N, CA, C and O of each residue as an XYZ file, in Angstrom:
776
protein
N      14.256     28.844     13.682
C      13.819     27.434     13.570
C      13.376     27.120     12.157
O      13.493     25.951     11.787
N      12.924     27.946     11.392
C      12.536     27.688      9.961
C      11.047     28.099      9.758
O      10.249     28.272     10.679
N      10.775     28.232      8.413
C       9.487     28.541      8.147
C       8.390     27.425      8.280
O       7.193     27.715      8.254
N       8.808     26.242      8.412
C       7.847     25.086      8.574
C       7.603     24.738      9.970
O       7.107     23.657     10.285
N       7.957     25.671     10.848
C       7.816     25.379     12.336
C       6.686     26.489     12.675
O       6.612     27.567     12.086
N       5.798     26.060     13.734
C       4.845     26.891     14.215
C       4.969     26.904     15.856
O       5.488     26.002     16.514
N       4.423     28.036     16.353
C       4.579     28.071     17.837
C       3.497     27.088     18.366
O       2.431     26.857     17.796
N       3.921     26.542     19.535
C       2.985     25.697     20.304
C       2.237     26.508     21.376
O       2.833     27.173     22.224
N       0.898     26.417     21.293
C       0.099     27.061     22.305
C       0.221     26.401     23.589
O       0.513     25.205     23.619
N       0.025     27.064     24.659
C       0.157     26.396     25.908
C       1.433     25.949     26.561
O       1.467     25.219     27.552
N       2.504     26.448     25.924
C       3.832     26.201     26.367
C       4.156     26.694     27.705
O       3.606     27.720     28.106
N       4.992     26.066     28.433
C       5.392     26.648     29.811
C       5.739     27.991     29.811
O       6.412     28.463     28.895
N       5.281     28.766     30.907
C       5.709     30.151     30.980
C       7.259     30.413     30.956
O       8.037     29.829     31.711
N       7.601     31.254     30.109
C       9.073     31.625     30.011
C       9.804     30.875     28.909
O      10.895     31.230     28.462
N       9.081     29.752     28.484
C       9.746     28.888     27.479
C       9.167     29.005     26.229
O       7.944     29.098     26.121
N      10.033     29.012     25.108
C       9.392     29.153     23.765
C       9.568     27.898     23.042
O      10.682     27.425     22.819
N       8.387     27.314     22.647
C       8.442     25.957     21.991
C       7.887     26.122     20.630
O       7.019     26.960     20.383
N       8.397     25.306     19.731
C       7.865     25.295     18.282
C       7.714     23.834     17.975
O       8.387     22.992     18.569
N       6.766     23.502     16.978
C       6.489     22.288     16.461
C       6.724     22.300     15.047
O       6.465     23.307     14.388
N       7.229     21.182     14.489
C       7.530     21.162     13.085
C       6.265     20.784     12.521
O       5.719     19.747     12.897
N       5.726     21.564     11.612
C       4.379     21.298     10.934
C       4.554     20.364      9.754
O       3.595     19.695      9.371
N       5.827     20.284      9.115
C       6.025     19.451      7.980
C       7.168     18.819      8.111
O       8.187     19.429      8.434
N       7.152     17.402      7.857
C       8.261     16.441      8.201
C       8.813     16.044      6.940
O       7.971     15.545      6.193
N      10.003     16.119      6.470
C      10.631     15.569      5.307
C      11.723     14.359      5.752
O      12.839     14.598      6.213
N      11.218     13.129      5.539
C      12.066     12.035      5.937
C      13.342     12.031      5.260
O      14.360     11.603      5.804
N      13.313     12.513      4.043
C      14.681     12.538      3.369
C      15.762     13.306      4.068
O      16.948     13.074      3.837
N      15.357     14.237      4.937
C      16.429     14.870      5.693
C      16.934     14.157      6.959
O      18.013     14.477      7.459
N      16.156     13.192      7.477
C      16.507     12.489      8.649
C      17.602     11.502      8.248
O      17.592     10.894      7.178
N      18.535     11.389      9.174
C      19.860     10.345      9.052
C      19.811      9.524     10.280
O      19.922     10.002     11.409
N      19.645      8.302     10.026
C      19.610      7.456     11.256
C      21.100      7.293     11.668
O      22.011      7.584     10.894
N      21.323      6.774     13.029
C      22.604      6.578     13.454
C      23.515      5.602     12.622
O      24.713      5.801     12.422
N      22.773      4.483     12.146
C      23.481      3.633     11.219
C      23.749      4.155      9.743
O      24.590      3.578      9.053
N      23.093      5.161      9.292
C      23.367      5.869      8.080
C      24.615      6.732      8.416
O      25.545      6.876      7.623
N      24.571      7.217      9.482
C      25.689      8.150      9.849
C      26.862      7.379      9.866
O      27.824      7.799      9.224
N      26.967      6.155     10.587
C      28.129      5.275     10.640
C      28.552      4.837      9.192
O      29.728      4.694      8.859
N      27.499      4.645      8.386
C      27.772      4.088      7.183
C      28.696      5.154      6.185
O      29.503      4.843      5.309
N      28.309      6.403      6.605
C      29.199      7.465      5.970
C      30.578      7.574      6.420
O      31.491      7.970      5.696
N      30.712      7.196      7.692
C      32.077      7.236      8.434
C      32.898      5.925      8.062
O      34.064      6.045      7.688
N      32.347      4.774      8.152
C      32.966      3.552      7.978
C      32.117      2.552      7.268
O      31.616      1.624      7.902
N      31.927      2.693      5.969
C      31.125      1.852      5.167
C      31.293      0.419      5.259
O      30.313     -0.326      5.263
N      32.612     -0.058      5.342
C      32.980     -1.445      5.328
C      32.483     -2.059      6.576
O      31.843     -3.110      6.535
N      32.756     -1.431      7.723
C      32.239     -1.998      8.994
C      30.772     -2.199      9.046
O      30.313     -3.260      9.469
N      29.978     -1.185      8.615
C      28.525     -1.280      8.657
C      28.009     -2.346      7.574
O      26.926     -2.911      7.728
N      28.768     -2.571      6.564
C      28.275     -3.547      5.470
C      28.480     -4.900      6.148
O      27.704     -5.817      5.882
N      29.446     -5.066      6.978
C      29.838     -6.435      7.652
C      28.820     -6.651      8.650
O      28.518     -7.837      8.786
N      28.191     -5.809      9.404
C      27.409     -5.864     10.589
C      26.175     -6.460     10.320
O      25.692     -7.155     11.214
N      25.480     -6.310      9.119
C      24.116     -6.811      8.985
C      24.188     -7.773      7.722
O      24.848     -7.474      6.727
N      23.471     -8.934      7.835
C      23.281     -9.972      6.836
C      21.930    -10.314      6.688
O      21.274    -10.705      7.654
N      21.443    -10.198      5.536
C      20.072    -10.874      5.081
C      20.321    -11.812      4.122
O      20.763    -11.503      3.016
N      20.048    -13.056      4.486
C      20.354    -14.184      3.511
C      19.293    -14.117      2.347
O      18.119    -13.761      2.451
N      19.936    -14.521      1.257
C      19.127    -14.667      0.056
C      19.227    -16.199     -0.295
O      20.358    -16.667     -0.429
N      18.184    -16.977     -0.448
C      18.314    -18.409     -0.729
C      18.731    -18.503     -2.217
O      18.233    -17.919     -3.179
N      19.792    -19.402     -2.175
C      20.306    -19.717     -3.544
C      20.752    -21.186     -3.484
O      21.092    -21.741     -2.439
N      20.723    -21.776     -4.710
C      21.009    -23.287     -4.892
C      22.416    -23.529     -4.392
O      23.316    -22.789     -4.790
N      22.660    -24.487     -3.571
C      24.020    -25.022     -3.119
C      24.722    -25.643     -4.315
O      25.951    -25.694     -4.368
N      23.997    -26.078     -5.200
C      24.614    -26.747     -6.405
C      25.241    -25.659     -7.465
O      25.940    -25.989     -8.423
N      24.885    -24.340     -7.147
C      25.383    -23.383     -7.958
C      26.690    -22.792     -7.281
O      26.612    -21.955     -6.382
N      27.832    -23.252     -7.739
C      29.018    -22.715     -7.057
C      29.320    -21.390     -7.578
O      29.217    -21.087     -8.766
N      29.751    -20.499     -6.509
C      29.965    -19.057     -6.768
C      31.465    -18.832     -6.558
O      32.042    -19.295     -5.575
N      32.083    -18.112     -7.502
C      33.457    -17.782     -7.263
C      33.569    -16.633     -6.472
O      32.518    -16.037     -6.239
N      34.741    -16.135     -5.947
C      34.901    -15.139     -5.025
C      34.288    -13.773     -5.323
O      33.722    -13.121     -4.444
N      34.413    -13.360     -6.571
C      33.780    -12.038     -7.037
C      32.273    -12.214     -7.042
O      31.527    -11.348     -6.584
N      31.846    -13.333     -7.562
C      30.273    -13.524     -7.619
C      29.670    -13.555     -6.188
O      28.635    -12.943     -5.922
N      30.344    -14.279     -5.292
C      29.952    -14.306     -3.849
C      30.046    -12.947     -3.223
O      29.255    -12.649     -2.329
N      30.979    -12.087     -3.640
C      31.152    -10.809     -2.951
C      29.978     -9.916     -3.399
O      29.433     -9.127     -2.627
N      29.603    -10.088     -4.738
C      28.522     -9.213     -5.262
C      27.187     -9.742     -4.630
O      26.348     -8.911     -4.280
N      26.966    -10.966     -4.480
C      25.718    -11.447     -3.794
C      25.768    -11.030     -2.466
O      24.721    -10.687     -1.916
N      26.917    -11.007     -1.822
C      26.931    -10.558     -0.250
C      26.614     -9.065     -0.261
O      25.852     -8.624      0.599
N      27.187     -8.203     -1.246
C      26.796     -6.790     -1.169
C      25.405     -6.616     -1.308
O      24.827     -5.764     -0.632
N      24.738     -7.412     -2.201
C      23.396     -7.231     -2.387
C      22.453     -7.549     -1.214
O      21.342     -7.044     -1.054
N      23.073     -8.499     -0.376
C      22.103     -8.906      0.869
C      22.531     -8.152      2.058
O      21.749     -8.225      3.006
N      23.591     -7.446      2.229
C      23.938     -6.989      3.413
C      23.570     -5.494      3.562
O      23.422     -5.052      4.702
N      23.420     -4.722      2.542
C      23.134     -3.339      2.607
C      22.472     -2.882      1.413
O      22.666     -3.611      0.440
N      21.771     -1.911      1.228
C      21.298     -1.041      2.230
C      20.173     -1.370      3.091
O      19.249     -2.050      2.644
N      20.174     -0.913      4.375
C      18.988     -1.081      5.073
C      17.971     -0.035      4.620
O      18.315      0.998      4.044
N      16.697     -0.349      4.908
C      15.710      0.663      4.554
C      15.710      1.662      5.699
O      15.743      1.266      6.864
N      15.674      2.910      5.393
C      15.776      3.912      6.474
C      14.676      3.752      7.442
O      13.584      3.439      6.968
N      14.775      3.911      8.714
C      13.858      3.742      9.797
C      12.935      5.000      9.607
O      11.843      4.959     10.173
N      13.223      5.990      8.952
C      12.493      7.102      8.915
C      11.550      7.119      7.709
O      10.817      8.087      7.509
N      11.568      6.038      6.896
C      10.626      5.972      5.777
C       9.308      5.459      6.452
O       9.275      5.117      7.634
N       8.308      5.433      5.680
C       6.980      4.921      5.969
C       6.965      3.527      5.714
O       6.867      3.100      4.563
N       7.065      2.695      6.821
C       7.174      1.303      6.755
C       5.872      0.630      6.296
O       5.847     -0.477      5.759
N       4.816      1.369      6.545
C       3.412      0.764      6.239
C       3.303      0.664      4.650
O       2.455     -0.076      4.151
N       4.119      1.373      3.909
C       4.064      1.246      2.331
C       4.810     -0.004      2.048
O       4.664     -0.391      0.888
N       5.546     -0.716      2.772
C       6.320     -1.937      2.419
C       5.571     -3.186      2.521
O       4.885     -3.410      3.519
N       5.658     -4.027      1.538
C       4.874     -5.318      1.523
C       5.486     -6.147      2.683
O       6.701     -6.280      2.827
N       4.556     -6.691      3.496
C       4.984     -7.547      4.559
C       5.729     -8.737      4.015
O       5.570     -9.174      2.875
N       6.636     -9.278      5.002
C       7.411    -10.545      4.668
C       8.249    -10.473      3.500
O       8.528    -11.503      2.886
N       8.705     -9.262      3.114
C       9.729     -9.089      2.057
C      10.986     -8.715      2.673
O      10.994     -8.324      3.840
N      12.136     -8.807      1.933
C      13.407     -8.422      2.480
C      13.575     -7.048      2.909
O      14.270     -6.700      3.864
N      12.793     -6.162      2.029
C      12.828     -4.812      2.453
C      12.092     -4.607      3.791
O      12.510     -3.804      4.625
N      11.022     -5.327      3.970
C      10.199     -4.952      5.167
C      11.137     -5.449      6.438
O      11.214     -4.813      7.489
N      11.792     -6.609      6.189
C      12.751     -7.069      7.317
C      13.846     -6.210      7.605
O      14.175     -6.045      8.780
N      14.498     -5.597      6.611
C      15.510     -4.609      6.728
C      15.008     -3.361      7.458
O      15.701     -2.760      8.279
N      13.812     -3.018      7.126
C      13.220     -1.847      7.528
C      13.049     -2.072      9.226
O      13.520     -1.263     10.026
N      12.419     -3.106      9.572
C      12.175     -3.469     11.035
C      13.430     -3.583     11.686
O      13.550     -3.031     12.779
N      14.470     -4.263     11.157
C      15.800     -4.280     11.874
C      16.348     -2.861     12.060
O      16.766     -2.487     13.156
N      16.342     -2.101     11.007
C      16.847     -0.681     11.088
C      16.059      0.204     12.031
O      16.585      1.186     12.556
N      14.785     -0.142     12.250
C      13.955      0.525     13.253
C      14.526      0.282     14.771
O      14.760      1.180     15.580
N      14.699     -1.126     14.987
C      15.035     -1.461     16.201
C      16.442     -0.865     16.540
O      16.681     -0.369     17.641
N      17.336     -0.943     15.552
C      18.683     -0.359     15.751
C      18.560      1.068     16.042
O      19.255      1.530     16.947
N      17.773      1.816     15.398
C      17.684      3.417     15.517
C      17.141      3.497     17.054
O      17.689      4.214     17.892
N      16.016      2.691     17.327
C      15.415      2.733     18.594
C      16.545      2.607     19.713
O      16.642      3.417     20.635
N      17.266      1.670     19.567
C      18.332      1.371     20.644
C      19.431      2.463     20.631
O      20.026      2.798     21.656
N      19.681      3.039     19.315
C      20.817      3.990     19.452
C      20.324      5.263     20.092
O      21.172      6.105     20.387
N      18.943      5.523     20.361
C      18.322      6.614     20.941
C      18.241      6.532     22.394
O      18.085      7.549     23.069
N      18.352      5.208     22.979
C      18.255      5.051     24.391
C      19.459      5.455     24.990
O      20.473      5.624     24.313
N      19.429      5.641     26.325
C      20.553      5.986     27.157
C      21.562      4.829     27.223
O      22.762      4.967     26.984
N      20.959      3.663     27.573
C      21.803      2.422     27.857
C      22.001      1.490     26.709
O      22.627      0.434     26.797
N      21.380      1.984     25.527
C      21.574      1.222     24.324
C      21.120     -0.306     24.430
O      21.760     -1.229     23.926
N      20.048     -0.440     25.082
C      19.495     -1.869     25.348
C      18.019     -1.492     25.730
O      17.705     -0.382     26.160
N      17.164     -2.511     25.532
C      15.751     -2.503     25.854
C      15.166     -3.909     26.140
O      15.643     -4.885     25.562
N      14.191     -4.029     26.979
C      13.345     -5.158     27.013
C      12.446     -5.182     25.863
O      12.081     -4.113     25.373
N      12.056     -6.298     25.385
C      11.310     -6.463     24.198
C       9.914     -5.830     24.525
O       9.388     -5.127     23.662
N       9.317     -6.032     25.662
C       8.040     -5.560     26.034
C       8.094     -3.880     25.925
O       7.095     -3.211     25.661
N       9.302     -3.367     26.148
C       9.311     -1.793     25.947
C       9.263     -1.382     24.493
O       8.601     -0.439     24.058
N      10.092     -2.252     23.734
C      10.138     -2.011     22.298
C       8.704     -2.291     21.625
O       8.313     -1.613     20.676
N       8.032     -3.222     22.120
C       6.723     -3.672     21.461
C       5.574     -2.681     22.028
O       4.412     -2.797     21.637
N       5.958     -1.710     22.963
C       4.837     -0.807     23.178
C       4.644     -0.004     21.955
O       3.554      0.546     21.791
N       5.523      0.117     21.132
C       5.456      0.892     19.901
C       5.305     -0.016     18.546
O       5.764      0.376     17.473
N       4.710     -1.101     18.673
C       4.664     -2.183     17.689
C       3.926     -1.638     16.528
O       4.342     -1.832     15.386
N       2.791     -0.927     16.785
C       1.973     -0.529     15.502
C       2.651      0.678     14.935
O       2.738      0.760     13.710
N       3.152      1.645     15.712
C       3.700      2.845     15.235
C       5.076      2.442     14.441
O       5.369      3.021     13.395
N       5.791      1.557     14.923
C       7.006      1.102     14.223
C       7.039      0.231     13.239
O       8.029      0.062     12.528
N       5.771     -0.495     13.106
C       5.467     -1.579     12.004
C       6.266     -2.812     12.347
O       6.866     -3.412     11.455
N       6.301     -3.237     13.670
C       7.088     -4.423     14.058
C       6.161     -5.570     14.055
O       4.953     -5.379     14.195
N       6.678     -6.806     13.897
C       5.798     -8.114     13.918
C       6.321     -8.823     15.127
O       7.316     -8.471     15.760
N       5.574     -9.835     15.386
C       5.865    -10.840     16.459
C       6.971    -11.741     16.191
O       7.388    -12.492     17.073
N       7.569    -11.705     14.795
C       8.759    -12.365     14.539
C      10.030    -11.616     14.594
O      11.009    -11.986     13.945
N      10.039    -10.596     15.337
C      11.295     -9.774     15.477
C      12.385    -10.570     16.199
O      13.562    -10.289     15.972
N      12.035    -11.633     17.133
C      13.076    -12.298     17.732
C      14.038    -13.135     16.556
O      15.268    -13.110     16.505
N      13.299    -13.727     15.819
C      14.073    -14.434     14.716
C      14.796    -13.513     13.930
O      15.954    -13.797     13.622
N      14.206    -12.285     13.502
C      14.887    -11.510     12.617
C      16.204    -10.870     13.374
O      17.283    -10.691     12.809
N      15.966    -10.602     14.552
C      17.144     -9.969     15.264
C      18.307    -11.097     15.540
O      19.501    -10.799     15.574
N      17.853    -12.303     15.714
C      18.628    -13.392     16.077
C      19.619    -13.577     14.906
O      20.749    -13.999     15.148
N      19.270    -13.301     13.746
C      20.212    -13.484     12.576
C      21.206    -12.404     12.551
O      22.255    -12.564     11.928
N      20.956    -11.332     13.173
C      21.900    -10.183     13.198
C      22.928    -10.172     14.276
O      23.118     -9.203     15.011
N      23.622    -11.366     14.337
C      24.497    -11.471     15.599
C      25.598    -10.453     15.644
O      26.184    -10.339     16.721
N      25.968     -9.700     14.643
C      26.973     -8.773     14.713
C      26.554     -7.375     15.132
O      27.332     -6.499     15.509
N      25.157     -7.260     15.016
C      24.616     -5.898     15.421
C      23.910     -5.977     16.786
O      23.871     -4.990     17.521
N      23.364     -7.129     17.118
C      22.514     -7.181     18.417
C      22.861     -8.370     19.234
O      23.236     -9.434     18.740
N      22.719     -8.145     20.515
C      22.994     -9.257     21.425
C      21.584     -9.665     22.134
O      21.048     -8.800     22.827
N      21.076    -10.688     22.026
C      19.693    -11.050     22.727
C      20.072    -11.899     23.908
O      20.963    -12.748     23.904
N      19.240    -11.553     24.995
C      19.524    -12.225     26.236
C      18.107    -12.559     26.746
O      17.195    -11.750     26.576
N      17.909    -13.727     27.361
C      16.579    -14.127     27.856
C      15.994    -15.299     26.911
O      16.635    -15.901     26.049
N      14.736    -15.480     27.233
C      14.076    -16.463     26.324
C      13.234    -15.907     25.320
O      12.951    -14.711     25.391
N      12.783    -16.631     24.369
C      11.964    -16.155     23.217
C      10.798    -15.305     23.592
O      10.433    -14.393     22.850
N      10.199    -15.576     24.726
C       9.045    -14.863     25.234
C       9.319    -13.505     25.970
O       8.570    -12.528     25.951
N      10.506    -13.610     26.615
C      10.875    -12.556     27.615
C      12.357    -12.220     27.301
O      13.193    -12.836     27.963
N      12.766    -11.383     26.438
C      14.094    -11.146     26.304
C      14.421     -9.632     26.124
O      13.542     -8.815     25.851
N      15.704     -9.309     26.289
C      16.288     -7.958     26.101
C      17.206     -7.946     24.985
O      17.902     -8.936     24.762
N      17.271     -6.856     24.226
C      18.078     -6.736     23.079
C      19.073     -5.562     23.362
O      18.704     -4.487     23.836
N      20.393     -5.867     23.024
C      21.463     -4.850     23.364
C      22.112     -4.571     21.910
O      22.256     -5.434     21.045
N      22.460     -3.271     21.801
C      23.311     -2.894     20.658
C      24.707     -3.217     20.835
O      25.430     -2.572     21.593
N      25.098     -4.192     20.159
C      26.441     -4.870     20.314
C      27.562     -3.791     20.166
O      28.515     -3.836     20.944
N      27.501     -2.914     19.295
C      28.716     -1.927     19.126
C      28.760     -0.858     20.315
O      29.780     -0.188     20.476
N      27.685     -0.706     21.120
C      27.708      0.031     22.218
C      28.555     -0.429     23.359
O      29.034      0.368     24.166
N      28.738     -1.717     23.420
C      29.324     -2.382     24.642
C      30.663     -2.946     24.285
O      30.848     -3.445     23.175
N      31.621     -2.881     25.210
C      32.854     -3.444     25.036
C      32.914     -5.139     25.207
O      31.877     -5.768     25.418
N      34.110     -5.745     25.103
C      34.079     -7.036     25.304
C      33.712     -7.553     26.717
O      33.369     -8.718     26.919
N      33.804     -6.632     27.657
C      33.500     -7.093     29.030
C      31.968     -6.775     29.406
O      31.563     -6.917     30.560
N      31.157     -6.342     28.370
C      29.802     -6.016     28.757
C      29.530     -4.723     29.296
O      28.437     -4.475     29.804
N      30.516     -3.820     29.215
C      30.336     -2.556     29.803
C      29.981     -1.461     28.686
O      30.596     -1.391     27.622
N      28.985     -0.665     29.023
C      28.644      0.381     28.063
C      29.805      1.329     27.900
O      30.334      1.817     28.898
N      30.267      1.639     26.554
C      31.356      2.354     26.158
C      31.205      3.867     26.624
O      31.986      4.401     27.412
N      30.201      4.442     26.094
C      29.824      5.857     26.222
C      28.718      6.055     27.182
O      27.560      5.994     26.768
N      28.976      6.289     28.447
C      27.840      6.468     29.439
C      27.364      7.895     29.534
O      28.150      8.820     29.738
N      26.072      8.062     29.383
C      25.384      9.223     29.515
C      25.560      9.628     31.135
O      25.716      8.767     32.001
N      25.516     10.979     31.398
C      25.560     11.362     32.844
C      24.418     10.745     33.671
O      24.591     10.377     34.833
N      23.276     10.651     33.042
C      22.105      9.889     33.738
C      22.363      8.478     34.159
O      22.014      8.052     35.260
N      23.054      7.679     33.152
C      23.520      6.347     33.432
C      24.410      6.364     34.594
O      24.232      5.540     35.490
N      25.357      7.232     34.662
C      26.431      7.344     35.629
C      25.753      7.517     37.023
O      26.049      6.803     37.981
N      24.772      8.567     37.076
C      23.944      8.876     38.210
C      23.342      7.539     38.642
O      23.598      7.104     39.764
N      22.574      6.888     37.820
C      21.891      5.734     38.239
C      22.621      4.619     38.757
O      22.156      3.933     39.667
N      23.904      4.357     38.158
C      24.812      3.384     38.666
C      25.318      3.754     40.260
O      25.488      2.930     41.158
N      25.483      5.055     40.336
C      25.963      5.623     41.710
C      24.817      5.364     42.570
O      25.004      4.818     43.657
N      23.605      5.715     42.179
C      22.364      5.583     43.118
C      22.080      4.131     43.505
O      21.687      3.838     44.634
N      22.301      3.175     42.481
C      22.237      1.637     42.787
C      23.428      1.315     43.730
O      23.278      0.434     44.576
N      24.443      1.894     43.642
C      25.592      1.452     44.608
C      25.233      1.914     45.974
O      25.557      1.221     46.938
N      24.606      3.000     46.129
C      24.101      3.443     47.419
C      22.946      2.654     47.956
O      22.824      2.501     49.171
N      22.150      2.181     47.157
C      21.052      1.290     47.507
C      21.568      0.026     48.071
O      20.962     -0.513     48.997
N      22.713     -0.513     47.545
C      23.185     -1.789     47.983
C      24.103     -1.613     49.118
O      24.687     -2.610     49.543
N      24.303     -0.456     49.665
C      25.271     -0.276     50.875
C      24.483     -0.646     52.054
O      23.276     -0.421     52.134
N      25.216     -1.250     53.024
C      24.622     -1.748     54.300
C      25.006     -0.640     55.416
O      24.246     -0.435     56.363
N      26.118      0.004     55.273
C      26.569      1.134     56.060
C      26.950      2.448     55.192
O      27.516      2.378     54.101
N      26.589      3.575     55.780
C      26.844      4.926     55.121
C      28.258      5.246     55.409
O      28.655      5.284     56.574
N      29.049      5.483     54.391
C      30.389      6.105     54.592
C      30.308      7.559     54.523
O      29.853      8.079     53.504
N      30.757      8.361     55.636
C      30.480      9.872     55.648
C      31.238     10.516     54.612
O      30.932     11.662     54.283
N      32.309      9.839     53.989
C      33.035     10.627     52.950
C      32.433     10.553     51.589
O      32.781     11.333     50.703
N      31.509      9.598     51.403
C      30.889      9.507     50.076
C      29.484     10.158     50.145
O      28.635      9.848     50.981
N      29.332     11.085     49.185
C      28.025     11.668     49.058
C      27.548     11.392     47.614
O      28.310     11.037     46.716
N      26.165     11.595     47.464
C      25.487     11.363     46.130
C      25.889     12.534     45.288
O      25.942     12.385     44.067
N      26.190     13.741     45.865
C      26.657     14.875     44.982
C      28.007     14.904     44.356
O      28.342     15.812     43.596
N      28.773     13.920     44.673
C      30.031     13.918     44.038
C      30.048     13.826     42.516
O      31.120     13.821     41.910
């Protein structure tokens, strides 16, 4: 496991467990950063962070592209210490959006109710203005519900019909279990063990 891991006392009998004593955030790669290495152009188009500029200042194609590159990426890694960022800066907003993206990419269904995300509000450095921040990122997230009670979906994880692309075996089992719960008669040919 490495020299910076220590054994955990009180682990279950027969299981060996280790805990990382020292964490280096530079070694962590978020799902978005991994995608960026694979398809930089797609990831750059996904996120937009607008920079206010005068409409009276006309920009030609190259200047607009440079401004666009400055505002779309890079996101601040969700594995950095968000407490060190000044609140209400573009970097802080990029960090918070990146944290929500990483949080959703680690869930099985690639979606979450906002109440579940905000259980970790202090640990993740989120603010109550996340709805507005995520609403601007229409290429990355889909928001459903009202401003006070909403769910956020990772848009890339779903196809055009709203079906999860890569289903975890637990998601498949849950769907099958829900199907059985909705049945009015039991078909002897179908079993939950299939």
